[in-house]
PyMOL commands that place a pseudoatom at each C-alpha (Angstrom):
pseudoatom trace, name=CA, resn=UNK, resi=1, chain=A, elem=C, hetatm=0, pos=[116.182, 98.219, 104.101]
pseudoatom trace, name=CA, resn=UNK, resi=2, chain=A, elem=C, hetatm=0, pos=[118.614, 99.970, 106.479]
pseudoatom trace, name=CA, resn=UNK, resi=3, chain=A, elem=C, hetatm=0, pos=[116.983, 98.170, 109.398]
pseudoatom trace, name=CA, resn=UNK, resi=4, chain=A, elem=C, hetatm=0, pos=[117.592, 94.803, 107.698]
pseudoatom trace, name=CA, resn=UNK, resi=5, chain=A, elem=C, hetatm=0, pos=[121.203, 95.678, 106.929]
pseudoatom trace, name=CA, resn=UNK, resi=6, chain=A, elem=C, hetatm=0, pos=[121.720, 96.611, 110.573]
pseudoatom trace, name=CA, resn=UNK, resi=7, chain=A, elem=C, hetatm=0, pos=[120.197, 93.328, 111.769]
pseudoatom trace, name=CA, resn=UNK, resi=8, chain=A, elem=C, hetatm=0, pos=[122.474, 91.365, 109.464]
pseudoatom trace, name=CA, resn=UNK, resi=9, chain=A, elem=C, hetatm=0, pos=[125.557, 93.199, 110.718]
pseudoatom trace, name=CA, resn=UNK, resi=10, chain=A, elem=C, hetatm=0, pos=[124.682, 92.726, 114.402]
pseudoatom trace, name=CA, resn=UNK, resi=11, chain=A, elem=C, hetatm=0, pos=[123.993, 88.990, 114.309]
pseudoatom trace, name=CA, resn=UNK, resi=12, chain=A, elem=C, hetatm=0, pos=[126.578, 86.444, 113.250]
pseudoatom trace, name=CA, resn=UNK, resi=13, chain=A, elem=C, hetatm=0, pos=[123.803, 83.902, 112.652]
pseudoatom trace, name=CA, resn=UNK, resi=14, chain=A, elem=C, hetatm=0, pos=[120.344, 85.152, 111.718]
pseudoatom trace, name=CA, resn=UNK, resi=15, chain=A, elem=C, hetatm=0, pos=[117.301, 83.185, 110.615]
pseudoatom trace, name=CA, resn=UNK, resi=16, chain=A, elem=C, hetatm=0, pos=[114.180, 84.834, 109.256]
pseudoatom trace, name=CA, resn=UNK, resi=17, chain=A, elem=C, hetatm=0, pos=[111.300, 82.407, 109.835]
pseudoatom trace, name=CA, resn=UNK, resi=18, chain=A, elem=C, hetatm=0, pos=[107.532, 82.313, 110.302]
pseudoatom trace, name=CA, resn=UNK, resi=19, chain=A, elem=C, hetatm=0, pos=[105.515, 81.322, 113.367]
pseudoatom trace, name=CA, resn=UNK, resi=20, chain=A, elem=C, hetatm=0, pos=[108.245, 80.421, 115.813]
pseudoatom trace, name=CA, resn=UNK, resi=21, chain=A, elem=C, hetatm=0, pos=[107.485, 78.483, 118.983]
pseudoatom trace, name=CA, resn=UNK, resi=22, chain=A, elem=C, hetatm=0, pos=[108.491, 80.274, 122.177]
pseudoatom trace, name=CA, resn=UNK, resi=23, chain=A, elem=C, hetatm=0, pos=[111.320, 77.786, 122.689]
pseudoatom trace, name=CA, resn=UNK, resi=24, chain=A, elem=C, hetatm=0, pos=[112.948, 78.949, 119.440]
pseudoatom trace, name=CA, resn=UNK, resi=25, chain=A, elem=C, hetatm=0, pos=[113.146, 82.582, 120.476]
pseudoatom trace, name=CA, resn=UNK, resi=26, chain=A, elem=C, hetatm=0, pos=[116.640, 83.906, 121.142]
pseudoatom trace, name=CA, resn=UNK, resi=27, chain=A, elem=C, hetatm=0, pos=[117.573, 86.890, 123.278]
pseudoatom trace, name=CA, resn=UNK, resi=28, chain=A, elem=C, hetatm=0, pos=[117.596, 90.091, 121.157]
pseudoatom trace, name=CA, resn=UNK, resi=29, chain=A, elem=C, hetatm=0, pos=[121.195, 90.936, 122.085]
pseudoatom trace, name=CA, resn=UNK, resi=30, chain=A, elem=C, hetatm=0, pos=[122.499, 87.469, 121.228]
pseudoatom trace, name=CA, resn=UNK, resi=31, chain=A, elem=C, hetatm=0, pos=[124.752, 87.048, 118.184]
pseudoatom trace, name=CA, resn=UNK, resi=32, chain=A, elem=C, hetatm=0, pos=[122.458, 84.198, 117.104]
pseudoatom trace, name=CA, resn=UNK, resi=33, chain=A, elem=C, hetatm=0, pos=[118.961, 85.379, 116.361]
pseudoatom trace, name=CA, resn=UNK, resi=34, chain=A, elem=C, hetatm=0, pos=[115.722, 84.127, 114.914]
pseudoatom trace, name=CA, resn=UNK, resi=35, chain=A, elem=C, hetatm=0, pos=[113.113, 86.626, 113.783]
pseudoatom trace, name=CA, resn=UNK, resi=36, chain=A, elem=C, hetatm=0, pos=[109.457, 85.793, 113.230]
pseudoatom trace, name=CA, resn=UNK, resi=37, chain=A, elem=C, hetatm=0, pos=[108.615, 87.656, 110.024]
pseudoatom trace, name=CA, resn=UNK, resi=38, chain=A, elem=C, hetatm=0, pos=[104.889, 87.284, 110.714]
pseudoatom trace, name=CA, resn=UNK, resi=39, chain=A, elem=C, hetatm=0, pos=[105.307, 89.783, 113.560]
pseudoatom trace, name=CA, resn=UNK, resi=40, chain=A, elem=C, hetatm=0, pos=[106.442, 92.560, 111.204]
pseudoatom trace, name=CA, resn=UNK, resi=41, chain=A, elem=C, hetatm=0, pos=[105.073, 92.778, 107.640]
pseudoatom trace, name=CA, resn=UNK, resi=42, chain=A, elem=C, hetatm=0, pos=[107.783, 95.285, 106.672]
pseudoatom trace, name=CA, resn=UNK, resi=43, chain=A, elem=C, hetatm=0, pos=[110.524, 92.807, 107.592]
pseudoatom trace, name=CA, resn=UNK, resi=44, chain=A, elem=C, hetatm=0, pos=[108.608, 89.973, 105.916]
pseudoatom trace, name=CA, resn=UNK, resi=45, chain=A, elem=C, hetatm=0, pos=[108.460, 91.759, 102.584]
pseudoatom trace, name=CA, resn=UNK, resi=46, chain=A, elem=C, hetatm=0, pos=[111.703, 93.639, 103.019]
pseudoatom trace, name=CA, resn=UNK, resi=47, chain=A, elem=C, hetatm=0, pos=[113.862, 90.564, 103.503]
pseudoatom trace, name=CA, resn=UNK, resi=48, chain=A, elem=C, hetatm=0, pos=[112.466, 88.993, 100.329]
pseudoatom trace, name=CA, resn=UNK, resi=49, chain=A, elem=C, hetatm=0, pos=[113.353, 92.132, 98.368]
pseudoatom trace, name=CA, resn=UNK, resi=50, chain=A, elem=C, hetatm=0, pos=[116.694, 92.596, 100.126]
pseudoatom trace, name=CA, resn=UNK, resi=51, chain=A, elem=C, hetatm=0, pos=[117.845, 89.059, 99.356]
pseudoatom trace, name=CA, resn=UNK, resi=52, chain=A, elem=C, hetatm=0, pos=[116.064, 88.647, 96.027]
pseudoatom trace, name=CA, resn=UNK, resi=53, chain=A, elem=C, hetatm=0, pos=[114.905, 85.313, 97.499]
pseudoatom trace, name=CA, resn=UNK, resi=54, chain=A, elem=C, hetatm=0, pos=[111.121, 84.831, 97.339]
pseudoatom trace, name=CA, resn=UNK, resi=55, chain=A, elem=C, hetatm=0, pos=[110.523, 82.495, 100.267]
pseudoatom trace, name=CA, resn=UNK, resi=56, chain=A, elem=C, hetatm=0, pos=[110.870, 82.342, 104.030]
pseudoatom trace, name=CA, resn=UNK, resi=57, chain=A, elem=C, hetatm=0, pos=[112.749, 80.923, 105.953]
pseudoatom trace, name=CA, resn=UNK, resi=58, chain=A, elem=C, hetatm=0, pos=[116.126, 82.397, 105.103]
pseudoatom trace, name=CA, resn=UNK, resi=59, chain=A, elem=C, hetatm=0, pos=[119.383, 81.770, 106.943]
pseudoatom trace, name=CA, resn=UNK, resi=60, chain=A, elem=C, hetatm=0, pos=[122.197, 84.335, 107.029]
pseudoatom trace, name=CA, resn=UNK, resi=61, chain=A, elem=C, hetatm=0, pos=[125.698, 83.730, 108.358]
pseudoatom trace, name=CA, resn=UNK, resi=62, chain=A, elem=C, hetatm=0, pos=[127.752, 86.874, 109.015]
pseudoatom trace, name=CA, resn=UNK, resi=63, chain=A, elem=C, hetatm=0, pos=[125.482, 88.828, 106.667]
pseudoatom trace, name=CA, resn=UNK, resi=64, chain=A, elem=C, hetatm=0, pos=[125.635, 86.313, 103.809]
pseudoatom trace, name=CA, resn=UNK, resi=65, chain=A, elem=C, hetatm=0, pos=[122.478, 84.560, 102.612]
pseudoatom trace, name=CA, resn=UNK, resi=66, chain=A, elem=C, hetatm=0, pos=[123.041, 80.817, 102.895]
pseudoatom trace, name=CA, resn=UNK, resi=67, chain=A, elem=C, hetatm=0, pos=[119.626, 79.767, 101.625]
pseudoatom trace, name=CA, resn=UNK, resi=68, chain=A, elem=C, hetatm=0, pos=[116.150, 78.625, 102.477]
pseudoatom trace, name=CA, resn=UNK, resi=69, chain=A, elem=C, hetatm=0, pos=[114.891, 75.549, 104.264]
pseudoatom trace, name=CA, resn=UNK, resi=70, chain=A, elem=C, hetatm=0, pos=[115.665, 72.938, 101.588]
pseudoatom trace, name=CA, resn=UNK, resi=71, chain=A, elem=C, hetatm=0, pos=[119.164, 74.237, 100.929]
pseudoatom trace, name=CA, resn=UNK, resi=72, chain=A, elem=C, hetatm=0, pos=[120.052, 74.566, 104.617]
pseudoatom trace, name=CA, resn=UNK, resi=73, chain=A, elem=C, hetatm=0, pos=[118.670, 71.101, 105.399]
pseudoatom trace, name=CA, resn=UNK, resi=74, chain=A, elem=C, hetatm=0, pos=[120.702, 69.547, 102.581]
pseudoatom trace, name=CA, resn=UNK, resi=75, chain=A, elem=C, hetatm=0, pos=[123.809, 71.426, 103.702]
pseudoatom trace, name=CA, resn=UNK, resi=76, chain=A, elem=C, hetatm=0, pos=[123.281, 70.175, 107.258]
pseudoatom trace, name=CA, resn=UNK, resi=77, chain=A, elem=C, hetatm=0, pos=[122.830, 66.568, 106.129]
pseudoatom trace, name=CA, resn=UNK, resi=78, chain=A, elem=C, hetatm=0, pos=[126.032, 66.630, 104.066]
pseudoatom trace, name=CA, resn=UNK, resi=79, chain=A, elem=C, hetatm=0, pos=[128.071, 68.450, 106.711]
pseudoatom trace, name=CA, resn=UNK, resi=80, chain=A, elem=C, hetatm=0, pos=[128.505, 71.495, 104.477]
pseudoatom trace, name=CA, resn=UNK, resi=81, chain=A, elem=C, hetatm=0, pos=[126.580, 73.791, 106.845]
pseudoatom trace, name=CA, resn=UNK, resi=82, chain=A, elem=C, hetatm=0, pos=[128.818, 72.902, 109.770]
pseudoatom trace, name=CA, resn=UNK, resi=83, chain=A, elem=C, hetatm=0, pos=[131.841, 73.634, 107.573]
pseudoatom trace, name=CA, resn=UNK, resi=84, chain=A, elem=C, hetatm=0, pos=[130.442, 77.042, 106.541]
pseudoatom trace, name=CA, resn=UNK, resi=85, chain=A, elem=C, hetatm=0, pos=[129.802, 77.910, 110.189]
pseudoatom trace, name=CA, resn=UNK, resi=86, chain=A, elem=C, hetatm=0, pos=[133.273, 76.767, 111.178]
pseudoatom trace, name=CA, resn=UNK, resi=87, chain=A, elem=C, hetatm=0, pos=[134.873, 78.732, 108.332]
pseudoatom trace, name=CA, resn=UNK, resi=88, chain=A, elem=C, hetatm=0, pos=[133.015, 81.848, 109.528]
pseudoatom trace, name=CA, resn=UNK, resi=89, chain=A, elem=C, hetatm=0, pos=[134.196, 81.326, 113.114]
pseudoatom trace, name=CA, resn=UNK, resi=90, chain=A, elem=C, hetatm=0, pos=[130.854, 80.190, 114.549]
pseudoatom trace, name=CA, resn=UNK, resi=91, chain=A, elem=C, hetatm=0, pos=[131.071, 77.335, 117.017]
pseudoatom trace, name=CA, resn=UNK, resi=92, chain=A, elem=C, hetatm=0, pos=[128.383, 74.662, 116.950]
pseudoatom trace, name=CA, resn=UNK, resi=93, chain=A, elem=C, hetatm=0, pos=[127.364, 71.901, 119.317]
pseudoatom trace, name=CA, resn=UNK, resi=94, chain=A, elem=C, hetatm=0, pos=[127.437, 68.296, 118.137]
pseudoatom trace, name=CA, resn=UNK, resi=95, chain=A, elem=C, hetatm=0, pos=[123.959, 67.061, 117.233]
for i in range(1, 95): cmd.bond("trace and resi %d" % i, "trace and resi %d" % (i + 1))
show_as sticks, trace
zoom trace
C-alpha cells in the first residue's frame, strides 16, 4: 500500500488500466502516468483495496480517485472532467 500511496503523490494525473498499447505509455518520471495493472498483480489487487473500488480502470487526479471508465467518460462528455482538471491546476489540450 505504501508503494501505491507514493505513486499517487508523485503523479498529478494517474490512470490504472489494463493492457495498454505502447502508444499509451507515458515516461515514468512524467507527472501524468498510466500504469498497466496486468504487469504487476500486487498493484492490480492493491489499487482495488486501496480505493475500495472493485474495477479497473481507475483515474486519480492529485491523489483523489475520480472514478472508473463509465464515470470518467460521462464527466468528459459533460465537461465536468475538464473542470476538475482545471480546478486542480492541470492543463489540458482541446480535443
